[in-house]
C-alpha positions as CSV (number, residue, x, y, z in Angstrom):
1,M,10.9,-18.5,-15.3
2,K,14.6,-19.4,-15.8
3,D,16.9,-19.6,-12.8
4,K,19.0,-16.7,-14.3
5,D,15.9,-14.5,-14.7
6,K,14.8,-15.3,-11.2
7,E,18.2,-14.4,-9.8
8,L,18.2,-11.1,-11.6
9,L,14.7,-10.3,-10.4
10,D,15.6,-11.3,-6.8
11,R,18.6,-8.9,-7.0
12,I,16.5,-6.1,-8.3
13,N,13.9,-6.8,-5.6
14,D,16.5,-6.8,-2.9
15,S,18.0,-3.5,-4.2
16,I,14.6,-1.8,-4.3
17,N,13.7,-3.1,-0.8
18,K,17.0,-1.8,0.6
19,E,16.8,1.6,-1.1
20,Y,13.2,2.3,0.1
21,G,13.4,0.4,3.4
22,L,10.7,-2.1,2.4
23,D,10.0,-5.4,4.0
24,P,12.0,-8.0,2.0
25,R,9.0,-10.3,2.0
26,T,7.1,-7.9,-0.2
27,P,7.6,-9.1,-3.8
28,I,8.1,-6.6,-6.6
29,S,7.9,-8.3,-10.0
30,D,8.8,-7.0,-13.4
31,T,5.3,-7.7,-14.6
32,Q,3.3,-5.6,-12.2
33,R,3.5,-1.9,-11.4
34,S,4.5,-1.2,-7.9
35,L,2.2,0.5,-5.4
36,R,4.7,3.3,-5.2
37,E,4.4,4.0,-8.9
38,M,0.6,4.0,-8.9
39,V,0.5,6.4,-5.9
40,E,3.0,8.7,-7.6
41,Q,0.9,8.7,-10.8
42,S,-2.3,9.4,-8.9
43,I,-0.7,12.3,-7.0
44,N,0.7,13.8,-10.2
45,Q,-2.8,13.5,-11.8
46,Y,-4.3,15.2,-8.8
47,F,-2.0,18.1,-9.2
48,E,-2.7,18.3,-12.9
49,N,-6.4,18.3,-12.2
50,L,-6.0,21.2,-9.8
51,G,-5.2,23.4,-12.9
52,G,-2.7,25.5,-10.9
53,H,-4.9,26.0,-7.9
54,E,-3.4,25.4,-4.5
55,T,-4.4,22.6,-2.1
56,I,-4.1,22.1,1.6
57,D,-4.0,19.1,3.9
58,L,-2.9,16.8,1.1
59,Y,-1.3,14.4,3.5
60,D,-4.5,13.9,5.4
61,L,-6.5,13.6,2.2
62,V,-4.2,10.9,0.8
63,L,-4.3,8.9,4.1
64,K,-8.1,9.1,4.2
65,E,-8.4,8.1,0.6
66,V,-6.0,5.1,0.9
67,E,-6.8,3.8,4.4
68,L,-10.4,2.8,3.8
69,P,-9.9,0.7,0.6
70,L,-6.7,-0.8,2.2
71,L,-8.7,-2.0,5.2
72,I,-11.5,-3.3,3.0
73,A,-9.1,-5.2,0.7
74,V,-7.2,-6.8,3.6
75,L,-10.4,-7.8,5.4
76,K,-11.7,-9.4,2.2
77,Q,-8.3,-11.2,1.7
78,T,-8.5,-12.5,5.3
79,K,-12.2,-13.3,5.1
80,N,-12.8,-10.7,7.9
81,N,-10.3,-12.4,10.2
82,Q,-9.1,-9.4,12.3
83,S,-6.1,-11.2,13.8
84,K,-4.8,-12.1,10.3
85,A,-5.7,-8.6,9.0
86,S,-3.8,-6.9,11.9
87,K,-0.7,-9.1,11.2
88,I,-0.8,-8.3,7.4
89,L,-1.2,-4.6,8.1
90,G,1.4,-4.5,10.9
91,L,-1.1,-3.0,13.3
92,N,-2.0,-3.9,16.8
93,R,-5.4,-5.7,16.8
94,G,-6.8,-3.0,19.0
95,T,-5.7,-0.3,16.6
96,L,-7.2,-2.2,13.8
97,R,-10.5,-2.5,15.6
98,K,-10.5,1.3,16.3
99,K,-10.0,2.0,12.6
100,L,-12.7,-0.5,11.6
101,K,-15.1,1.3,14.0
102,Q,-14.0,4.7,12.7
103,Y,-15.0,3.7,9.1
104,K,-18.1,1.8,10.4
105,L,-16.7,-1.5,9.1
106,I,-17.8,-3.2,12.3
């Protein structure tokens, strides 16, 4: 990547991080869709699939659907090292263990 392109990408990344209050260490590249965009697309698809019917407790539904695969992916990335996983997730290690027990991952 050329220095000019990298500088532009860094400015875009900084702008997005500032606008959405994201951790500046989280890279957002022009070659990958952001997590935010994928979630938005999934939620829109969910509403389309409802076919006009109402839903309730959507917040809890989304959290339950996202939390388990998130925990699994981070544990896989850290080779089941709970200390590293808790740091990546920004959770207290005790909170992580509670969630792992809740989902029967330990």
